[in-house]
N, C-alpha and C positions, 0 to 999 in steps of 0.2 A: 556793390561788392567791393571789399577792400582791394587795393592795389596789389598787395603781395599775393592774395588768393588768385587774382587774374593772371599774375605773372606766372606763379608756379604751376597752375593747372594747365595754362595754354602751353607751356614749355613741356610739361609731362604728356600732354595728349599729343603734341607733336613728335615727341621722341618714341613714345610706345605704341603709336599706330602702326609702325613699320618694323619694330624690333620684335622678336618671337617671344615676348615676355608678358603679354597681357595687359592692355590698356585699362580694362575694367577692374582689375585687381588694384591697380595703382589709383585710380580715380574713386575707389571707395577708402583705401587706406589713408592716403593724404589728408583728406578733409576730416576723416575720423581722428587722426593723430593731432590735428590742429583746431579741432572743435569748430570747424567752418560748416556753415549752412549749405544746403544743396545749390549748386551753382545755376540750375535752372536750364530749361529747354533751349532757350536762345543761345545761351553761352556754348552749349554743346553743339549747336549747329555751326556756330562761329568757328570753333576749333576744327571741326571737321572740314569745314570749308578751307581753313588754312592748310590741312593736310593735303586735301585735294589739289589745291594750287601748287604745292610743293612737288607732288609726285607728276603732275601734269607738265610742269615747267622742266622737270629734271628729264622726262621722256619726250619732251616736245618734238624733237626730230623724228624719233621712231613713230610717235603718234601721227604726225602729219603724212609720213610714208605708209603707215598702216591704214589710215582713212583713205588716201587716195587708191591704194591697191584694193581695198575692200570694195569701194564703189566700182572700180573697174571690174572686179571679179563678179559683181552682181550683174553688171551691164553684159559682160562677155560669158557669163556663166562657166567660168573656169577659173582655178587658181592664177592669181597675178601677184608676183613679188612677194609682199608681207601679208598678202590677204589671209593666208592660212592662219598666221598669228592672230590677226584681228579677229577671225571667226572663233578661234580658240578662247579668246578673252571673252567674247560675247556669250558663246555656248556654256563656257565655264561658270558663267554668272547665273544661269537658269535656276540651278539647284537652290542656291541661297535665296533667290528671289521668291521661288514658290514655297519654300519652307517658312521664310520670313512672313509672307502674307498670310500663311495658315496658322502658324504658332505664335505670331508675334505677341498677342496678349498674354499667353500662357508663359513665354519665355520671360517677358518683362515684369510679370508679377510673382511667378513661382519659382524661377531659376536664378534670381538675383541675390540670393542669400550669400553671406560671406563664406559659409562652409562649403557651398557648391563651388564658388569661385576658388576657394582654397584646394579642393579635391582636384579640379580641372587644371589648375595652375601646376599642381604636382604631377598629376597623372599624364597630361599631354607634354609636360616638360621631359619626363622620363622617356616618353615615345619619341620625341625629338632628338634625345640623346642616343637612343637605340638606332633610329634612321640614320643619323649622322655617323655613327660607328660602323654600320653595315654598308654605307653608301658606297656605290661603284663609281659614281661621278664620271661617266663616260659620254653623257648626252647634253645637248643644249635645249633651249626652249623651242627651238624650230623643228626639233625631231619628234615632238609630242604627237602621238596618233589621237583619234577621237575618243577611243577608250581611255587613254591617259588623261584627256581633257576632263571626261566625265568623272574620273577618279579624284582628281584635284577639286573639281566642282562640288562633288558630294562632301569632301573634306572641308571645303569652305563653309558648306551648309552647317556642319557640325559645330563651326566657330561661333554660331548664334547663341551657343551655351556660354553664359559669361565665365571669363577665366581661361577659356580654351585658347585664345589669341588667333585671330584670322591669319596674320601673316606666318605665326608659328605652325599652325597645322597645315597650310598650303606649302610651306617650304617642307615640312616633314613628309607630305605626299610626293612632293618633286623629288626628294632624295630617295624615297622608297622606290621611285620609277627609274632610278638611275641618273638623275640630272646632277651636272655639276652645282656646287653650292651657289655660286653666283647666279647661274642660269635659274635654279629654283627661286632664288630670291627676285630675280628680275620679273619672272612670270607671276610671282605673288604680287608685286608691287604693280604691275599692269592689271591684274585682277581686281586690285583695290578700287580702281578709278569707277568703274560702273556700280560697284557695291556702295560707295561712299556717295555716288550722285543718287542712287535710288534711296538709300537710308535717309540722306539729307532732304531729299524731296518729300518724303513722308513726314519727317519731323517738321519740315517748314509748313505743310498743310495744318498740322496740329497747332503750330504756333499761331498761325492766321486765325484759326477758329477759336484759339483761346483768347485772343484780343488782349494780351498782357502788355504792360508798358515796357519799352525797350530802351536800355541805356546804349546808344549807338557808340559812343566814345569807347566805352569798355569792350564792346563787341569788336570794333575795328582793331583796339590793341591786342585782343586775344587772337584774332584772326592772323595778324602779322606775325605775332610771337610764335604761333603754332606753325605757320609756314615756314619761317626761317629754321625752327628746330626740327622740322620734318625733313626740309631739304638737306640740312646737315647731316641727319641720321642716315638717310638714303645714300648720300655721297660716301660717307665714311664706312658704312656697312658693306657697300658693294667693293670698296677698296680693300677692306681687311678680311672679309669673310672666308675667302679661299684659304687663307692662311691660319686663321685662328681657329675656324671651325665653329660648331654650335655650342660646344660644352661650356664656355662661360655663361651662356644664357641659361642653359640647363641648370646649371649650380645656382644661378640667381633665382630661378623659378622655385627650386626646392626651398630655398631659404625664404623668399616671399610667401610661399604656401605654408611653410612651418610658422611664420610670424601671424598669419592670417589664423591659423588653427589655434595658436596660443592665445590670441585676443578674443576668440569667438566661441572656443569650446567651453 
């Protein structure tokens, strides 16, 4: 793979994984505009590993506390410290796991068309804008009820449709529930951890079965670039989102969707 393709795709994945703008739309559009060949399964796993490394490192202190408190809650059979948030992340992952297992082949073959991605990029972008406009912003992620967790989890399952944006729709769901923007983003980012682990594990099994040659230096570079881009994205997004709101991303999604429609209609 050419070095410029590795560089730009890895940076793009790292940035778009956590911004509410749909990584799948970008990963289709950029190779198309540059005439690049498909980057392959091994590359996709590498850049997702980079994104996973970034989010785990950013929330490392919270994750350590959540893990300890979750273990204590299991032993003591009662809520302990941050165990409720840990349970929320785990339970919120169930819907996307079930839908992914049942409909994976259908989604990957029938719903990856540019027109589907254009429609979801625009449609769910408008929904994000409406949710941000109507948001009460009076709650944080620690106030989520189990019904709220189910709502966000179902929203995350919908994000399996390409172009929806996992981070975008989970933040939308959080805003609808009255979460502050930063709280909706934090819960969305925490939810991404088990999802990336599950999807990455599934893709790794496929890669092992395929027995294809692997360019380890390219994959190492892609992982590192994706991790740096994703970490900076998380840091800046959480710093700025309370002030700037979601509308810049809504506008961007509308433009991106329009470009896809122009190119593929």
